[in-house]
Residue, then its C-alpha position, 0 to 999 in steps of 0.5 A: x187244442x190242449x187240455x187247458x184250452x178245452x177246460x177253459x172253453x168248457x168253463x166259459x160256456x158253463x159260465x154263460x149258461x149259468x148267467x142266462x139261467x140267472x137272468x131268466x129266473x130273475x125275470x120269471x120270479x121278479x115279474x109283477x102283475x101285468x098292466x094291460x092298459x092305461x086309462x087317462x081321466x080327463x084326457x086332453x082337458x075333456x071330461x072323458x076317460x081315454x080310452x073309455x072301453x077296453x078288453x083285458x084278461x083276468x088277472x091283469x091290471x089297469x092303471x088310471x092316470x089323472x089328466x087335466x081338468x080335475x078332480x076325478x075318481x073312478x067308481x065301478x057300478x056294482x063293484x065297490x071293492x074296485x072303486x077309488x071314490x077319493x078324488x084325485x086332484x093332482x095331474x099325474x096321480x095314478x092308481x091300479x085296479x086288478x081284475x081277477x074275475x071275468x065280466x063287464x065292469x062299468x065305471x064312471x067319474x062321480x063328479x062328471x058322470x052327468x057329462x058322460x064321463x063313463x067307461x067299461x072294461x071287458x074282462x075275459 
């Protein structure tokens, strides 16, 4: 193997290593907060949250998606700062809630709480 071939191979491996380092760092720095779960409001045209009970870790987010039979909202009992009291009328509307503190978070849809549209998120 000539000196030129050795230099070419060395440069090729350095380029590959550099490309992998850029990819890794991009993934690390561009990653957002983790979405741990998706909950559908009015799943299947029923007055339910689906699922209505989940467990996640602190720092993770839950995405609530408006399904059928609107309007729906999400109100957390004893945690007004996490609540989304405005009614979602359009199917597919979403909003995220991030849980930074461990605990059990009970929630309900205000218009349909009497029909049992309630749930709980366990954060550890």
